[in-house]
C-alpha positions in Angstrom: -22.7 268.6 77.4 -21.8 266.3 74.5 -21.4 268.1 71.2 -21.2 265.8 68.2 -22.6 266.8 64.7 -22.8 264.7 61.5 -24.7 265.7 58.4 -26.0 262.6 56.5 -27.3 264.0 53.2 -27.2 261.6 50.3 -25.8 258.3 51.4 -26.8 255.3 53.5 -24.2 254.3 56.1 -24.1 250.6 57.0 -22.3 250.2 60.3 -23.0 247.7 63.1 -21.0 248.2 66.3 -24.2 247.7 68.3 -24.6 246.4 71.8 -27.3 243.7 72.2 -30.9 245.0 71.8 -33.5 244.0 74.3 -35.6 245.4 77.1 -38.6 247.7 77.5 -40.2 249.3 74.5 -41.5 252.9 74.2 -45.0 253.4 72.8 -45.6 254.2 69.1 -46.0 257.9 68.7 -44.6 260.9 66.9 -42.4 263.1 69.1 -43.0 260.8 72.0 -40.9 259.6 74.9 -40.5 256.7 77.3 -41.9 256.7 80.8 -39.5 257.9 83.5 -36.9 255.1 83.9 -35.3 254.6 87.3 -31.6 254.0 87.2 -30.5 251.6 90.0 -27.0 253.0 89.6 -26.9 256.8 89.3 -25.3 258.2 86.2 -22.8 261.0 86.7 -23.0 263.6 83.9 -20.4 266.4 84.2 -20.8 266.7 87.9 -24.5 266.0 88.2 -25.8 262.7 89.4 -29.0 261.4 88.0 -31.1 258.4 89.1 -33.7 258.7 86.3 -33.7 259.0 82.6 -36.1 259.5 79.7 -35.5 258.1 76.2 -37.0 260.6 73.8 -38.1 259.5 70.4 -36.4 262.2 68.5 -32.9 260.8 69.1 -31.9 262.2 72.5 -31.9 261.3 76.3 -32.8 263.7 79.1 -32.7 263.3 82.9 -35.1 265.7 84.6 -38.1 265.3 82.3 -39.1 264.2 78.8 -38.4 266.5 75.9 -40.1 266.3 72.5 -37.9 268.7 70.5 -37.1 267.5 67.0 -35.1 270.5 65.9 -31.4 270.2 66.6 -29.9 273.0 68.6 -26.3 274.0 68.9 -24.6 272.8 72.1 -24.3 274.0 74.8 -28.1 274.4 75.0 -29.4 277.4 76.9 -30.8 276.6 80.3 -30.2 273.8 82.7 -31.3 270.8 80.7 -28.7 268.1 80.2 -29.0 266.3 76.9 -27.3 263.3 75.3 -28.1 263.3 71.6 -26.7 260.5 69.5 -28.9 261.4 66.5 -31.1 264.4 67.0 -33.7 264.5 64.2 -37.4 264.2 63.6 -38.3 260.5 64.2 -41.7 258.9 63.8 -42.1 255.3 65.0 -45.8 255.0 64.6 -45.5 252.8 61.5 -41.9 251.6 61.6 -39.3 250.8 64.2 -39.0 250.3 67.9 -37.3 252.4 70.7 -35.9 249.9 73.2 -34.1 250.4 76.5 -32.7 248.5 79.4 -30.3 248.9 82.3 -27.9 246.0 82.8 -26.4 245.2 86.2 -24.7 241.9 85.4 -23.7 239.5 82.6 -21.8 239.8 79.4 -22.9 243.3 78.6 -21.0 244.6 81.6 -18.0 242.6 80.6 -18.2 244.1 77.1 -18.5 247.6 78.5 -15.6 247.1 80.8 -13.4 245.9 78.0 -14.5 248.7 75.7 -13.8 251.5 78.2 -10.4 250.1 79.2 -9.5 249.9 75.5 -10.6 253.4 74.7 -9.4 255.1 78.0 -6.4 253.1 79.2 -4.9 253.5 82.6 -8.2 253.9 84.6 -8.5 250.2 85.6 -12.3 250.7 85.1 -15.0 248.2 86.1 -18.5 248.7 84.8 -21.3 248.2 87.4 -24.2 249.5 85.3 -24.9 249.8 81.6 -28.0 251.5 80.2 -28.6 250.8 76.5 -31.1 252.8 74.5 -31.7 251.7 70.9 -33.6 253.4 68.2 -34.1 250.3 66.0 -35.1 250.7 62.4 -37.0 253.9 63.0 -38.3 256.2 60.3 -37.8 259.9 59.8 -41.0 262.1 59.7 -42.8 262.1 57.3 -40.8 259.6 55.2 -42.0 256.3 56.6 -39.9 254.3 54.1 -36.6 255.3 55.8 -34.8 252.9 58.1 -32.3 254.1 60.7 -30.7 252.3 63.7 -28.5 253.9 66.4 -27.7 253.6 70.2 -26.7 255.5 73.2 -24.8 253.3 75.8 -24.4 254.9 79.3 -21.7 253.1 81.3 -21.2 253.7 85.1 -18.6 252.4 87.4 -17.2 253.9 90.6 -16.5 257.6 90.0 -16.3 257.3 86.3 -19.0 257.4 83.6 -18.9 257.1 79.8 -21.2 257.3 76.8 -20.8 255.2 73.7 -22.8 256.3 70.6 -23.2 253.4 68.2 -24.6 253.7 64.7 -26.1 250.9 62.6 -27.7 251.6 59.2 -28.3 255.3 58.9 -30.7 256.3 56.1 -30.2 259.5 54.1 -31.7 262.7 55.3 -31.5 266.3 54.3 -31.6 267.5 57.9 -28.6 268.6 59.9 -28.4 266.7 63.2 -26.3 267.5 66.3 -23.6 265.0 66.7 -20.6 267.6 65.8 -19.1 268.4 62.5 -15.7 266.7 62.0 -13.2 268.0 59.5 -14.0 265.2 57.1 -17.5 263.9 57.5 -16.6 260.4 56.4 -14.4 259.9 59.5 -17.0 258.0 61.5 -15.4 257.1 64.8 -13.1 258.7 67.4 -11.9 255.3 68.7 -11.1 253.5 65.4 -14.3 251.4 65.5 -16.4 252.4 62.5 -19.8 253.7 63.6 -18.8 254.3 67.3 -17.9 257.3 69.3 -16.8 257.2 73.0 -16.8 259.9 75.6 -15.9 260.2 79.2 -18.7 262.2 80.9 -18.2 262.2 84.7 -16.5 265.6 85.0 -14.6 268.3 83.1 -13.8 267.9 79.5 -11.9 264.6 79.7 -12.4 262.1 76.9 -10.9 260.8 73.7 -9.1 263.2 71.4 -11.8 264.7 69.3 -12.1 267.8 67.1 -15.2 269.1 68.8 -16.8 270.9 71.7 -17.6 269.6 75.2 
């Protein structure tokens, strides 16, 4: 499981290392989720291969079914549910924001993902064959509909390797603790020297960029 955890309490962070935003849109609802999304290229997540995914409105992705939880839990989560949670908090997109997702199998996004992975994880000679991008675009926290927050999860597959990028745009202030992993100094906002981006290898074991966290 990924275990990242920032606490954004009193500041607005303006970071934009985002992948292009396009694709299907989830319905407007509180604590909702996307329909089941078929992945044409299975995503390997710590030894498990998944051919479907759900984009849950409250800032996380799941594979075996939707999940409406808005209360962050400490990783590893009890039970068998695999979760990728770039920004786990109570999100309400009924009045503001969109939750957008798409799997890319060709084009410049695969080129960008291939370049990013080889930069962050040298020596693998990696070639992306599928990139799934989920974006929570200008969404609001419940019940504060005036807040605006944007972030992404990018799932990259290629051969026997898989990776997750977590990209953060403008993050509005909140008094909630959210599960992305507490770092020694909370203003360090990358593990790959790209402000607003974290990168993780997720195909097996605990491999990944050097990171003061839990896997």
